[in-house]
C-alpha positions, 0 to 999 in steps of 0.5 A, spaced: 635 416 641 640 412 644 643 415 651 650 416 653 654 410 655 656 413 661 648 413 663 648 406 661 654 404 666 652 408 671 644 405 671 647 398 671 652 400 678 645 402 680 641 396 678 647 392 682 647 396 688 639 395 689 642 387 689 646 389 694 641 390 698 637 384 697 644 380 699 644 384 705 638 382 708 639 375 706 646 376 710 643 379 717 636 374 715 640 368 713 637 361 716 644 358 716 651 360 717 652 358 710 647 362 707 650 368 710 657 367 708 655 366 701 650 372 701 657 375 705 662 374 699 657 376 693 655 382 697 664 384 696 663 381 689 658 385 687 661 391 691 667 390 686 663 389 680 660 396 682 666 399 683 668 397 676 663 401 672 664 407 676 670 407 674 668 406 667 663 411 667 665 416 671 672 416 668 677 415 674 681 410 674 683 410 681 676 406 683 679 400 679 685 400 685 681 399 690 676 396 686 683 390 685 684 391 693 677 390 695 676 383 691 684 381 694 681 383 701 674 379 699 678 373 698 682 372 704 675 374 708 673 368 704 678 364 706 679 365 713 672 364 714 671 358 712 677 355 715 674 358 721 668 354 720 671 348 719 676 347 725 669 349 730 666 342 726 661 345 721 662 343 714 662 348 710 
């Protein structure tokens, strides 16, 4: 017997949360600024995916609104940090 589809989405969200913990380690320990920047960017994208999966699994459409806002903030943060790094003389 196959599990309900909601359980599959919750399991996928849990797997993404475990991956987020690994990404958090890379963001803190990363040897270079570029590694840290990339880890934080992927962590933000991972958060958006988890929110989208929770939207479907829990049938709460307002989670998707939060995911879209978070995706926009993640994009703006990436642009701002990249611009700041390049102005300081670093090359991404």
